[in-house]
N, C-alpha and C positions, 0 to 999 in steps of 0.2 A: 360458668358463676351468675350468680346473683345476685344486686344487690350491695357489690361493691362498694357502693357509695350510701348505704344506710348510715344517714343520722348528719350527715355531709348538707353543707348549705353553701352555697354557690352565689358570688355576684361575677356575672360574665357579662363583659363591654362587648357592644359589637354583635347585639344579639336579635338584632332582625332579619338576621339574612346572612348566608357565608357559614363563616366558620363558626359564629358566634351561637348560631340557632341553630347546627349542627351540635357540638361543643353542649347546648342547653339539653335538646332533645334526651342525649345518648347520655348523657350525668341523671335527670328524671329517671331514664330507664332502668338505670344503675342504683335510684333508690336516691338521691340527693333533692332535696328543694333547690331551683334556682330562681334567680334576680338577671333576668335576661333588661340590659340599658340601650340605649343606643339614641343617636340624634332626630333617625325615623322612629317618633316613640309610636305611630301607628303599626308600624311593622313588627315590633319589638312585644306590643301589645296581644298584635294578631297571633303571633308564634306563641306567647306567654298563655293565649285562651285554648289554642289549639291543644298544647299541652295537657292542660286540665282537664278540654275535653278528652284528650284518649285516657287519660288516668281516674278520672271520675273522679275526682277531686282539687284543689287548688292545692298545686305543689310549683306556682310556677306564675311570678309575678314579674310587672315590668314598668319600668320608668324613662322616661323621656332626659337623654345626657350628652351633655357637650364636654366629653372628657378632656378639654384644653381648656376649662374651666375650671379652677383650684377649690374655689368656692360652691361650686353647685358639687364636684366631686363630695365633699363634707355631708352635702343633703343628701344625695344617693349612696351612701352609705349608713348613715343615721335613717332613714327610708328602708336600704334592704335589712337594716338591722330588727329595726319595729316589726316588716311584714315575717321577717325566719325567723324570729328570736335569736337572731342571732348570724355571723360571717365565720365560717373555718376554711371556705375555698376563695379564691379570688384568681380569674382569667382576668388578665391586661389581652382582649385580644383586637381593638380598636385599631383600627390603622388603612394605612392609604399608600398607593405606588405613585412615588413624583419620579420621572424619567429628566436626565439632560444633566450635562458633565459640569465640573468643576467652572466653565467656560460658559457654558449656553445657560445656565439655570440663574433666573432672578430670585432678588434676595427673599421675594416674595413667595416664592415656592421653597426654595430654602427653608425656610421661616414655618410655613406652613405645614411640612414634613415632621419638621422637631418638633413642634407642638404636637400634630396628634400622635408621631408612632412613638417618641419617648418622654418628653414632657407629661403627656399624660399617664404613661406607666409610672413614673414618680408620685404624679399626687395619687396616684390611685393608692400605693403602696402606703406610702403615707397616712393617710388619710384611714385605710383599712386597717392598719396594723393595732389601729386604737380600739377596735373592738376586738378584732380576729385576737387578742391577748386574752380576752376573756373568754374564749370559746376553743380554746386548744384540744388536741394537737391539727396544727392550720397548713394551708400548704398555697403559696402563694406561686402561678404557671402562667408566665408571661411569654408570651406568642411573639417570637421574634421572627426570623426568614435564613434561608443557607445564605442571604446578601448581604447579612448581619458576620459571615465566616468568608465570604468569596466574592471578590473585586469584581464592576462591571465598570468598563469606562463610560457607561453613559446613568449610570445611578449614584453618582454622588450624595445626593441628601441620603437615597433611601438606605445606602449600605452605611452610613455613617449614622442613621438614625435606630436602624435595625442591630446595629454593633454597640449601642450605648445601651439597649435594652438588654441584650447578652451580658455585660459586666454589671451594668448595674444590678442583675439579677442574682449575681456572684457575692457583690458586694452587703446586699440584703441580707443573702445568706450566710457570709460570717454575721453581720449585725447581730439578726436573730439568734445563732448561737453563744457568741460572744455574753447576750444577755441570759442566754440559759431557756428561751423561748423556746416552746418544741413547734415552731414555726419555721418550714423548708423554705426553699427558693426555687425556680429551676425555671430554665428555657427550652422552649422547642422552636424547632431551625427548620420550617418546611421549603423546601423546592417550589415548584408550580402545582398549585393546586388548582381545581377546577371551580374556583368561587369567581363573582363578581370581581373581586379586585382586579383578575384579568382585563378586566376592560379599557385599565388605566396605562397597558402595554401597548397601544398600540390604536392610531387615527379611527383602526375601523372598529374598533371594541374585539372582543373576547370572537374572533369568528372559527371555523375549522381549521382554516390555511394557518392562523395564530395556533393553535393545540399543536397541530404536527410540527409544526417549528420548533414551539417549544422541546415537545417530545422526544424530538432527534436529539438536544443537548443533553437528553438522562437516561446514561448508562441502561435503567430497565428499559428504556423505550414507550414511557408510558406517565401519565400527567396522574399525579395523585388526587385521592378522592377526598374529600371532606372529612369521611368517616377515618380515614388515616390519622387523621390529626385530633379527630373526638377521642378511639381508641388512645392515644399517647395524654391526649389531658386526663382519662378517667385512671390510668395508671398513677401518675403523678398527685393526683388529688386523693388517691385511695390510700389506707395503711400500707399497703405491698411497696411502697417507694419510702416508707422510713425512715432510710436510713440514706435518701436521696437528696443532697440540698450543696447549690452552687454548681449544676451538670448543666450539661445540656442535650437535648437529644434530636438528632439530625433527621431529620424526614424527606429524604431527598433523591432515593434511588440513586443513590452511587454518585451521584453530581462531582459530591468534592473530594471524593476518591479519587478522581480519573485528572 
């Protein structure tokens, strides 16, 4: 299938690299116009420029964006609205991994994790809905984690922040449905995906040794690829999922089933 996202205008956070860049590239390949945002503005602009060169026309835009800044969210949403002539897909992808148990975590690390992973999703949805109302049907896609559903002894802040994204997605789905808005809200819950966020899981960074250790925890015996999440995001952004809201997609290689 081609042009599954024709007419869609997507705002994607964390778009300089990893999942955000992959989702942007894959959505553009399916006919969407995309805006990529990131604290790494240079990286986001480079990704957008590469997409424009690949497609031979301006189908990608980029802005510097600290997702923990509520006021900046309003600025970015307005800029994306102007650039794309609307927004009907929001992908809250920006996130960090913070290790630590409830006793070992510092308050600063707890606050940082909650601000980036969950506060930003609240800010983004609150800001984007004012524009998405005028460009229905719409889809809000929040990248949570399997760690938002399955706990770990050393992931107190990460578990809590990603669980917050999971239930916030459901609350937003019910809110939009109650107002009779054709805007759906769902979450995606990946397990270990080969992206730079894995650098945060080990003092040595994302090494082959770490990959092998993580893969042993997955029943399928391998890590996920960013495109696995990209395919799920395309489905949720498309009208193929028009009857799906308040739901979660688990992309965990069977980890949560064991």
